[in-house]
N, C-alpha and C positions, 0 to 999 in steps of 0.2 A: 386766755380762754375763760369764759364764764362757767362757773360751777353751778350744777343744778341745786335748787333749793327744795328741801322736803317740806311739804305741807301736810300736816295730819288732819284728816277729815273723818267725820263719823256720819254714817247713814242711820237714821233713827226712824222707828215706826212707833207711833203714839196711839193710844186709845184715849179719847176724850169723851167723858160720860156726861150727859145732860141730867137735869133734875128729874124730869118726868117725860111722859109722852106728849105733853103740850109744849115743850121747848121748841122754839123755832130753830131747826137744825141748820138751815141756810145761814141764819144770823150767827149761830154758834161757829160755823166754819169761817164765816167772814171775820169774826172776832179773832179766831186762832190765826188766820192768815195775815191779819193786820199786825201781828207781832213781827217786827222787822229788825234786822241787825246786819251789819257788815259781816259777811261770811255765813249767812243763813239763806238757804234756798228751799222754798216749799215745793213739794212734789204732788203726786196723785193722792186722792182720798176716796173713801167710800163710806157709806152708812151700813153698819152691821147690826142686825137684829139682836137684842139682848133678851127680850121677853116682855110679855104684857104690853105690847105695842111700842115699847121703848127701843130706840136705836142709838148706837154710839157712833161717834165719828172716828174712823181709823185713817190717820194721815201720815204721810212720809215727809221727811225733810233731810237735808244734808247740811252739816255745819262744819266750819273750820274750827278745830278744837282750840286754837290759840285766841280766837276772836269771840266765840260764842260758848258760854258755859251751860251745861244742862240745868243748873239751878236757876240761872237767869231765864231760860226758856220756860221752865215750869212756873216760875213766879209770874211771868207775863201772861201765860195762858190761864192759870187759876185765878188771876185778878178779875176775869170776866165772870164774877160770881152770880150774875143774873142768869147765865146760861150754863156755866161749867160747874158740875158738882165735884168732879175729880178727874185726874188723868193718870195714866200709867205708861211706863216705858215698856213696850213689847219686845223691841229688838234694837240693839245698839251695836253696830259693826264699825270698827275703826280700821282705817287704812292710811297709808302714807303715799302721797303722790309727788313725784319729782317734777318740779317746774323749772324750766330753763328761762332765765330772764336775760335778755340781750340788751346791752347798752351801746349806744352809738356815740 
C-alpha cells in the first residue's frame, strides 16, 4: 500500500509598492507574475490605494516550501527595480497537505 506524502505549502499575501503614481501598475503586475518556479502558483490580486494617487499591488500566491524559498521570491520581485520600490509580506500561512501517489 502506498503511504501518503506530506507536502508543506504556504499561502502568501504580498504588498508590492511602486515608485510613484506614474508607475504602470499593469506592467508591475506583469513583472511580478513573470516570476515563475516549480511549486509557485499566483492567485488573485488587487490595487489598493496608499495615498496621493499612489496604489500598491496586493497579490496572493501559494508555494511549496521545499521548492520555493521566500528569499528567492523576494529577490525575483525586487529585481524589477524600474517598477518595484519595495515589497512586504503581509500574511504567510503554512499548511501540510497529504498527497497519495499511486504507482502501477
